[in-house]
C-alpha positions in Angstrom: -9.2 40.7 -28.5 -12.5 39.5 -26.9 -10.7 36.3 -25.6 -8.0 38.4 -24.0 -10.5 40.7 -22.3 -12.4 37.7 -21.0 -9.2 36.1 -19.7 -8.3 39.3 -17.8 -11.8 39.7 -16.3 -11.8 36.0 -15.3 -8.4 36.3 -13.7 -9.4 39.4 -11.6 -12.6 37.7 -10.5 -10.8 34.4 -9.4 -8.0 36.3 -7.7 -10.5 37.9 -5.4 -11.8 34.5 -4.4 -8.6 33.2 -2.9 -8.7 31.6 0.5 -7.9 33.8 3.5 -9.2 31.7 6.3 -5.8 31.0 7.9 -3.5 34.0 8.6 0.3 33.6 8.2 2.0 33.2 11.6 4.5 36.0 12.6 8.0 35.0 13.8 8.6 35.4 17.6 12.2 34.1 17.8 14.8 36.2 19.5 18.4 35.1 19.0 20.7 35.9 22.0 24.2 37.1 21.3 25.8 34.8 23.8 25.2 31.9 26.2 24.5 32.0 29.9 28.0 30.6 30.5 31.2 32.3 29.4 32.7 28.9 28.6 32.7 27.4 25.2 34.5 26.8 21.9 35.4 29.8 19.8 36.6 28.0 16.6 34.8 26.6 13.7 33.2 23.2 13.4 35.4 20.1 13.3 33.8 17.4 11.1 35.8 14.7 12.9 35.4 16.0 16.4 35.6 12.6 18.0 39.3 12.5 17.1 39.9 15.1 19.8 39.7 12.2 22.3 42.9 10.7 20.7 41.6 7.1 20.9 42.3 5.0 17.8 39.6 2.5 18.6 37.0 5.2 18.9 38.1 6.7 15.6 37.8 3.4 13.8 34.4 2.7 15.3 32.9 6.0 14.3 34.3 5.6 10.8 32.8 2.2 10.6 29.4 3.3 11.9 29.2 6.1 9.3 29.7 3.5 6.6 27.5 0.6 7.8 25.0 2.0 10.3 21.4 1.3 9.2 20.1 4.8 10.2 22.8 6.4 8.2 22.1 4.3 5.1 18.4 4.9 5.4 18.9 8.7 5.6 21.2 8.7 2.5 18.6 6.7 0.6 16.0 9.4 1.5 18.3 11.9 -0.1 18.2 9.8 -3.3 14.5 9.6 -3.1 14.1 13.4 -2.8 16.6 13.9 -5.6 14.2 11.9 -7.9 11.3 14.0 -6.7 13.2 17.1 -7.7 13.6 15.7 -11.2 9.9 14.9 -11.3 9.0 18.4 -10.2 11.3 20.0 -12.7 9.8 18.0 -15.6 6.6 20.0 -15.2 8.5 23.1 -16.4 9.1 21.5 -19.8 6.7 20.4 -22.6 5.5 16.8 -22.8 6.3 15.0 -26.0 4.8 11.6 -26.9 5.5 9.5 -29.9 3.5 6.5 -31.1 3.6 3.9 -33.9 1.0 1.3 -34.9 0.7 -1.3 -37.7 -2.6 -2.8 -38.8 -3.0 -5.9 -41.0 -6.6 -6.3 -42.3 -8.5 -8.9 -44.5 -11.7 -7.8 -46.3 -13.8 -9.0 -49.2 -13.9 -7.1 -52.5 -17.3 -5.9 -53.4 -16.5 -6.2 -57.1 -15.0 -9.6 -57.3 -16.0 -11.2 -54.1 -12.4 -12.3 -53.5 -10.5 -11.6 -50.2 -8.3 -8.5 -50.1 -5.4 -8.2 -47.7 -4.1 -4.7 -46.7 -1.4 -3.3 -44.3 -1.6 0.2 -42.8 1.3 1.8 -40.9 0.6 4.9 -38.8 2.9 7.2 -36.8 1.9 10.1 -34.5 3.7 12.8 -32.4 1.9 14.8 -29.7 3.3 17.7 -27.7 1.6 19.6 -24.8 2.7 22.3 -22.6 1.0 24.0 -19.6 2.0 27.6 -19.4 3.2 28.3 -15.9 1.6 31.7 -16.0 1.2 32.2 -12.2 4.3 30.2 -11.2 2.6 27.2 -9.7 5.0 24.7 -11.3 8.0 26.9 -10.5 6.9 27.1 -6.8 6.4 23.4 -6.7 10.0 22.9 -8.1 11.4 25.3 -5.5 9.5 23.3 -2.8 11.1 20.1 -4.1 14.6 21.7 -4.1 14.1 22.9 -0.5 12.8 19.5 0.6 15.9 17.9 -1.0 18.1 20.3 1.0 16.1 19.4 4.1 16.8 15.7 3.6 20.5 16.4 3.0 20.5 18.2 6.4 18.6 15.2 7.9 21.3 12.9 6.6 23.9 15.1 8.2 21.9 15.0 11.4 21.9 11.2 11.2 25.7 11.1 10.8 26.0 13.4 13.8 23.6 11.3 15.9 25.3 8.0 15.1 28.8 9.5 15.7 27.6 10.8 19.1 25.9 7.6 20.0 29.1 5.6 19.1 31.2 7.9 21.2 28.8 7.8 24.1 28.5 4.0 24.0 32.3 3.6 23.7 33.0 5.9 26.6 30.4 4.3 28.8 31.9 0.9 28.0 35.3 2.1 29.1 33.7 3.5 32.3 32.1 0.1 33.0 35.5 -1.5 32.5 37.0 0.9 35.0 34.2 0.3 37.5 34.8 -3.5 37.2 38.6 -3.0 37.7 38.0 -0.9 40.8 35.5 -3.5 42.1 38.0 -6.4 41.5 40.8 -4.4 43.2 38.5 -3.8 46.1 37.5 -7.4 46.1 41.2 -8.4 46.3 41.8 -6.0 49.3 38.8 -7.5 51.1 40.0 -11.0 50.5 43.2 -10.0 52.2 41.2 -8.3 55.0 39.3 -11.5 55.5 42.5 -13.5 55.8 43.7 -11.0 58.4 40.4 -11.1 60.3 40.5 -14.9 60.3 44.1 -14.9 61.6 43.1 -12.4 64.3 40.1 -14.5 65.3 42.1 -17.8 65.4 44.7 -16.3 67.6 42.1 -14.9 69.9 43.0 -11.3 69.3 39.4 -10.4 67.9 35.9 -11.8 68.2 34.0 -13.8 65.7 31.8 -10.8 65.0 34.6 -9.0 63.2 35.3 -12.1 61.1 31.7 -12.3 60.0 31.7 -8.6 59.2 34.7 -9.0 57.0 33.2 -12.0 55.3 29.9 -10.2 54.7 31.6 -7.2 53.1 33.6 -9.5 50.8 30.5 -11.2 49.6 28.7 -7.9 49.0 31.6 -6.7 46.9 31.8 -10.0 45.0 28.1 -9.8 44.2 28.7 -6.6 42.2 31.0 -8.3 39.7 28.3 -10.2 37.7 26.2 -7.1 37.6 29.0 -5.1 36.0 29.9 -8.0 33.7 26.3 -8.1 32.4 26.2 -4.3 31.9 29.5 -4.6 29.9 28.0 -7.4 27.8 24.9 -5.3 27.1 27.0 -2.2 26.2 29.1 -4.3 23.8 26.0 -5.6 22.0 24.5 -2.1 21.7 27.8 -0.7 20.3 28.0 -3.6 17.9 24.5 -2.8 16.6 25.5 0.9 16.1 28.5 -0.3 14.0 26.2 -2.3 11.7 27.4 -5.7 12.8 26.3 -8.6 14.9 26.7 -8.6 18.7 30.1 -9.5 19.8 33.2 -8.4 21.8 34.5 -4.9 21.3 38.2 -4.0 21.3 38.9 -1.0 23.4 41.5 1.1 25.2 41.7 1.9 29.0 39.5 4.4 30.7 42.5 5.9 32.6 44.0 7.0 29.3 41.1 9.4 28.6 41.4 13.0 29.7 38.5 15.5 29.6 39.1 18.1 27.0 39.8 21.7 27.7 37.0 23.9 26.4 38.1 27.3 25.1 36.2 30.5 26.1 33.9 32.8 24.2 31.3 30.8 22.4 29.3 32.8 19.8 25.7 31.8 19.4 26.0 31.9 15.6 27.7 28.5 15.8 24.2 27.0 15.9 23.8 27.8 12.3 25.7 24.7 11.5 23.4 22.3 13.4 21.8 19.9 10.9 18.4 19.9 12.6 18.3 23.8 12.4 19.3 23.7 8.8 16.7 21.1 8.1 14.0 23.2 9.8 15.1 26.2 7.7 14.7 24.3 4.4 11.4 22.8 5.5 10.1 26.3 6.1 11.3 27.4 2.7 9.6 24.3 1.2 6.4 25.1 3.0 6.4 28.7 1.7 6.9 27.5 -1.9 4.1 24.9 -1.5 1.8 27.6 -0.3 2.7 29.8 -3.3 2.0 26.8 -5.6 -1.4 26.1 -3.9 -2.4 29.8 -4.3 -1.4 29.8 -8.0 -3.6 26.8 -8.7 -6.6 29.0 -7.9 -5.9 31.0 -11.1 -6.7 29.9 -14.7 -4.2 27.7 -16.5 -3.3 27.7 -20.2 -2.5 24.5 -22.0 -0.9 24.5 -25.5 -1.1 21.3 -27.6 0.3 20.2 -31.0 0.0 16.9 -32.8 0.9 15.4 -36.1 0.4 12.0 -37.8 1.2 10.2 -41.0 0.0 6.9 -42.4 1.1 4.8 -45.3 0.5 1.4 -46.7 4.3 0.7 -46.7 6.8 1.2 -43.9 9.4 3.0 -46.2 6.6 5.3 -47.3 5.8 6.1 -43.7 9.5 6.9 -43.0 10.0 9.0 -46.1 7.0 11.3 -45.9 6.6 14.2 -43.6 3.7 14.7 -41.3 0.6 14.8 -43.4 -1.9 15.6 -40.7 -1.3 18.1 -37.9 -3.1 20.3 -35.4 -2.2 23.2 -33.1 -4.4 24.4 -30.3 -4.7 25.8 -26.8 -7.1 25.8 -24.0 -7.8 27.8 -20.9 -8.9 26.0 -17.7 -10.3 28.2 -15.0 -11.2 26.4 -11.7 -14.9 27.1 -10.8 -16.8 24.2 -9.4 -13.7 22.7 -7.6 -12.7 26.0 -5.9 -13.8 24.8 -2.5 -11.2 22.0 -2.7 -8.5 24.3 -4.0 -9.3 26.9 -1.3 -9.1 24.1 1.3 -5.7 23.1 -0.1 -4.5 26.7 0.3 -5.6 26.6 3.9 -3.8 23.3 4.4 -0.6 24.8 2.9 -0.9 27.9 5.0 -1.3 25.8 8.2 1.7 23.6 7.2 3.8 26.7 6.6 2.9 28.0 10.0 3.7 24.7 11.6 7.1 24.8 9.8 7.8 28.2 11.3 6.9 27.1 14.8 9.0 24.0 14.4 12.0 26.1 13.3 11.6 28.4 16.3 11.2 25.4 18.6 14.3 23.7 17.2 16.4 26.9 17.6 15.2 27.4 21.2 15.9 23.7 22.0 19.4 24.1 20.6 20.1 27.0 22.8 18.9 25.1 25.8 21.0 22.0 25.0 24.1 24.1 24.6 23.6 26.0 27.8 22.8 22.7 29.6 26.0 21.0 28.3 28.2 24.0 29.1 26.9 24.1 32.7 27.2 20.4 33.1 30.9 20.5 31.9 31.6 23.2 34.5 29.8 21.6 37.4 31.1 18.1 36.7 34.6 19.4 36.4 34.3 20.9 39.8 32.8 17.7 41.2 35.5 15.5 39.7 38.2 17.8 41.2 36.7 17.3 44.7 36.3 13.6 44.3 39.9 13.2 43.2 40.9 14.9 46.4 38.5 12.8 48.4 39.9 9.6 47.0 43.4 10.6 48.1 42.1 11.3 51.6 40.1 8.0 51.7 43.2 6.0 50.7 45.2 7.6 53.5 42.4 7.1 55.9 42.3 3.4 55.1 46.0 3.0 55.5 45.8 4.6 59.0 42.8 2.5 60.0 44.5 -0.7 58.9 47.7 0.2 60.9 45.6 1.0 64.0 43.7 -2.2 63.7 46.9 -4.3 63.3 48.4 -2.7 66.3 45.3 -3.1 68.4 44.4 0.6 68.8 41.0 0.4 67.1 38.3 -2.1 66.1 37.6 -3.6 62.7 34.7 -1.2 62.2 37.1 1.7 61.4 38.8 -0.4 58.7 35.4 -1.4 57.4 34.1 2.1 57.2 37.4 3.3 55.5 37.1 0.6 52.9 33.5 1.5 52.1 34.3 5.1 51.8 37.2 4.5 49.5 35.3 2.1 47.3 32.3 4.4 47.0 34.6 7.4 46.3 36.5 5.5 43.5 33.2 4.4 41.8 31.8 8.0 42.1 35.0 9.4 40.6 34.8 7.0 37.6 31.1 7.8 37.0 31.6 11.6 37.3 34.6 11.5 34.9 32.4 9.5 32.5 29.6 12.0 32.9 32.0 14.8 32.2 33.3 13.1 29.0 29.7 12.5 27.9 28.8 16.1 28.6 31.6 17.2 26.2 30.3 14.7 23.6 26.8 16.2 24.1 28.2 19.7 23.6 29.7 18.5 20.3 26.3 17.3 19.3 24.5 20.4 20.5 26.8 22.6 18.4 26.4 20.4 15.3 30.0 19.4 15.5 33.2 19.9 17.5 35.8 22.5 17.4 39.4 22.6 16.1 42.2 25.1 16.5 41.3 28.7 17.1 40.9 31.0 14.1 
């Protein structure tokens, strides 16, 4: 009875000494009900969103990267690591049981006869101990381990999403470079033909040498862009090979012209962000930080440890196995932190600060997600408008070049009109390719920002 009264008094005293130096942070996050734009997907996530581009090579590359990419494999091994940590944390909730066995062979001298005496002693022991989780310190630590495991699973999902996004981005960029090289080579062929015409016009005395030099200069300027694009294509192939988990090399691919920007349905609910892996990870990290704080606070209170041990010894091994435990003991102890309370209080402050950091990180992640989705939606809208205008401009530039070439052949205008029309068409075609690629990349980025793509409407 006296022990119980002393324990209660000690508990009340120690509870009043808990750290309160760092106050818990208050949430400030406001979740909007919709986006700034009215455009967006309405349906649920599509785990294989890259298949919406209907490119078999892209599908194969993403599947390959999700199997062999180093970042993906590292993230999955971290999940295994944290699974082992959960097992370790759960073990503190159960008693510890240790078993031992020893055998001793001794030689001594008899006091009576003076002759040597040999003896053998076998000894077995069994020890059990259990720390009573009176204040929930071990349970809170186990919850923190579980939440950390869930956070690592979300991190692995984020790695999958990032790698799939990077593969899609790299593949589309590679096709875009191919198309830019095709446009450049087509323009180069047209300027070679123009040079032949300019040379013929000069040799027949129809034009001056100036127009011949202008045509030659424009041809060389176009030809100089070919090795630049070839180098960029080589670099992009090497980067994509690395993402696929293989050595640098050539990449099989389709044609850029076969890709069509996707139609984005309307009415995007903001709740779709709940599936983003980084937001899920931040949520579980906040839960883990709360549980760690609870565990740190519980360690300020007294702990009770129960122990039991038993042993048996015999001069023969069969005798050791046949006899029950001959010696045993049961006991318990109460450990109240007194002299080390400064370190424990400091650990509570550390845990509180880490919990506040986890809260702020979660809020920052959510706000960043809203920004990324809004940016992607706006980019898709603006780039779509720009691509529409460039497509029309390309048609006008082609007709302008045709008219300028006819006027030049018939002697109604100088070569400068043809030169200017060629430059305009070439620039417009390259801009159209780049804008189309940017539009496709913006749609990929929207997939990433939403934590996945979208399939058929619900």
